[in-house]
Phi, psi and omega in degrees: 000125183252118182240126175264094174286121184313306188294345182259354179277148172266164183303323178292331175287325175295312179308316180299312179300319182298324180280326184269316179211091183280057181240138174239140176247122175248134180243142177226138177226206173196184181244111191207147174297125175236051185063194187271352188257353183227149183286159187291339182258023181307312192290330176285324177295315179295317182296319176303312185291317178296313177306312177306315183292317176301311182299322178300309183293329182266354186059040192255170174273139184247118180274159177300144176296143179247135172264012185259112184214166185268137171080176179171169180290153179279059180230167180298155169065029181246127178271117182245088180273140184286159178302319184297340177262321186281321181296315174300324177301312181293321177301310183297314177305303181304313182299317182290321178293320181297315180297340173287345179115002176289136187262333178228133174238125173261116182252100180261129173243120177280346175258111188230041168292170186301319180298311181292320180299313179301307183295328181295310185282325177284324174298317178303311181301314183300313182291320183293340180286337184232010182221152175284349176297147172250134188239124180257094180268115186226143175267178181296331183263344185312314186269354180228032185293350177286341177235348181207128178244019179098149172201179175227115173063015179264207188302313184294307181299319181291322176300319181298314183283335176294330177288325187262316183217071183307335183284351176257016177248121183233080185291348179261015184302325177227159180302149183300339178265006176260127178303139172275115186288133177093004180277126170249114188121196185287143177295127185288343184293118180087353179239335184275154177205154172295329180292318182290322183294316185295324180293317180301313180301318180291317184292324175298305183300319177298308179304319181293317178299314176303312184292314178300318179299317179299316179297325184292333179253006186282163183282170177296320180294317174300322178292325178294323180283325173299318179296319181301309180289331174299329179284328176295319185287328175295320178300321179297309182294323179291318181294316181300318179294319179298310181295332176288337174277344182256334188228158172308137182308323181298341181263001179254126178310143176297157174298316192271056171280165184304317183302316178296314179295322180291328178292319181297312182295324186284320178299312181284344174269358178086011177258082189295322184298312184289324177298321185290317181302313179290325176299315179292325173301309181302316178296315176300321181293326182287328181273356180288000000 
């Protein structure tokens, strides 16, 4: 695996990368409760590993992983930074890397609560509105939603860490008949596996490579359509977040409904018309 770590490169080496493959990979995690069986830094460790794999496949530059992200679960030992702090930070980071000459930025977040997903995608849309850079903001599930739609400390996240650092997964942390507090999704005991995690890592990295390569070579018209649909999906996330502030969570449709996931799949697959149709449907469903 050949990784061009930004912090280890010299100016002439950065210049060479910008000429050869002007792509940057940014990885984001957080410090957050992941029940009793997983460490607090899981999201960042997964983000680092995914970022490395994406950068390797794209021959891209990899920036250091960031553990500063928006939102978090209502459990102890969780860093919950506000949107008002993180979104301007992301905008500034995207803009400054774009000014360096990167033409495509892959921004992967292993922490994908509503706040972080919203600010990542909205910051990307904002910067693309005033800069020629193209940004691919993705969560763990965005590129593999036909097989995984996200969880928290459940089968998916546990499998990912089992594939990366099995010594940090402690499925026997509580007795088998005791619920793992804070798990959203299937109980990982008996369902998670290193093999599943390894397959997820490969699927994410391969799909990111395909999508970023296409974005790097797309026309100005195609970029405009990509930007348009990205904006619709930001509106979906903004509306969902707004409704969650007004209503009990159980009364607000999940982000990951079929319409949203099909829009994401079509967007990253380059079918912008279909992506727009599904995004508009999801927005209409939220407004009904």
